N, C-alpha and C positions, 0 to 999 in steps of 0.2 A: 435240330436234334429232336427225336421223338422217343419217348419212353413207352414201353409196352408192359403192362402189368396183368398177369393172368390170375384168375381166381376160379373157384368152383371145383377144384380137385378134391379128392378124398378117397375113402374106402367104400366099396359097394360089393354086394354079392353078385355072383354070376346071374345074368338076366336082367340086372338092374340098369338104371339110367343115371347119367350125370350131364350137366350142362356147364361147359367151360366158357368163361368170358375173357376177353382180352381188351382191356381199356387202354386207349392211346392218349398220351398227354397232348397231342396235337391233332390236327385234322387228318383223317385218313381218306378223304374224298379223292385225293390225287394219287393215292397209293395204287400202283399198277397191279400189284399182287399182294394178297395177304393169305397166310396159310398157318396151319397147325402141323407141327412135326412132333415126333415122339422118339425117345431114346431109352434103351435099356442098357444096363451095365455091360461093357465089352462090345457093344454094337454101335454102328454109326446112326446118326440121327436120320430118320426117314420121314418123308412127306406123308401125312395122313389125309389131309384135305386142303384144297386151295380154292381161292375165289379171286377172279380178276376184277378190275375196276368196272367192267361192264356186266359183272354178275355171273360170268361163266364159272362153273365149278368143276372140280375134278377130285377124284378120290382114289386112295389105294384100294386095290382089289379086295384086300382083307377086311375093309370096313364098308364097302358099298352096300347100300340097303339098310345099314345100321346107323351110320353117322350122317349128320347134316351140318354143313357149314353155312353161315349167313353173316352178312355185315350190315350194320346200321350206321351209315355215314353221319347221320344227325347226332348220334350219341358217341361217335368215334370208337365204336366197339365192334369186335368180331366175336361170333359165338361158334361153339361146336357142340351140337346136341348129340349125345352118345347114348344109343339104346341097345338093348340086348347085349350088354357087355359080357366079354369073355375074359378068362384068366390071362390070355395072351395079349389083352389090351393093356395090361399093367405096364406102366412106363412113366417117365417124366414127360409131360406135354409142354411144348414150347410154341409160343406165338411168334410169327415172323411177318415183317412188312418190307416191301420193296418199292422204292420211289425211283422210277427210271429217269425222271427229269433231272434229279440231283445225283443220280447214281448212288443212292444211299440204301443201306439195308439195316434193319433193326431186329433184335431178338428180345424176347421177354426173358424173365429169370427162370421160368418153368414152374409147373405145378404137378405134384405127384398124383397119379391115379392108380389105385390098387384095387384089383378085382379078385376077391377071394371069398371062399365059403368058410 
């Protein structure tokens, strides 16, 4: 069992930056995929950014060039650097981890990001 704890959310003005962190209770070095998702009321959770075990990244079109995902296996932490934030980035952001070897998936509890002037 792995617990994921997000931090770094908050309120920021348009154009500002935030860095989200996702700390895992166990090793993430074997996690095949780790990602950040977001959800707004009435909508499905959507993938914002993902990173594979090998370091390959992918991003939603809406955040390309503004967000950067990274993982530090030594610290068991995944980060999401968010720059040039827009009002439409307002959402609850969730961390996700998939371990294919054990067919296990884990979610964090979410952290609120609000972009408003």
